[in-house]
N, C-alpha and C positions, 0 to 999 in steps of 0.2 A: 759743302756740297760738291765742289769740284774735286776735292780730295777723295770723297767717296766714289765718284765716277771713275777717277784714275785708278783707284784700287780695284774696282769692279772690272775695268778693262784689263788690268794686269792679271787678275784672276782668270778671266776668260782666255787670255793668251796662254797661260800656264796649263790650264785644263785642256785646251785644244792641242797643245804640243804633246801632252801626255797621251791623249787619245790617238793622235797621229802616230806616235812612236809605237804604242801598243798595237794599233792596227797594222802597221808595217811589220812588226815582229811576228804577229799571228797570221799575217797575210789576209786580214779582214779589210777588204777594200772599202766597204761602206763606213766602217769605223775610222779608217784613215782619212777619208773624205770629210767626215763629220768633224774630225779634229782640225783639219785645214780650214774648214768653214768657221769654226769657233775662233780660231786664231785671227782670221780676217775680220771677224766681228769685233774682236778685242782691239785690233789695230785701228779699225775705223773709229771706234769709241775714243781711243787714246788720241788720235789725230784731231778729232772734234774738240776734245778738252784742251789740247795744246793750242789750237786756233783760238778758242775762247780766251785763253790766257794771254795770247799776243794782243788781242784787241782790248783786253781789260786794262793793260798797262799803258 
């Protein structure tokens, strides 16, 4: 389960970075902001999973 969540977090981070870069290149500010938000969501999910790992051991 934790592995699935970590993979999902990484996927969100990568997808968000791609949107941010695309938005910046095309000067599409809403797309750039959406990308940053997705990255933040992935970062938060990854931090949650790391915290769970610390308390598991």
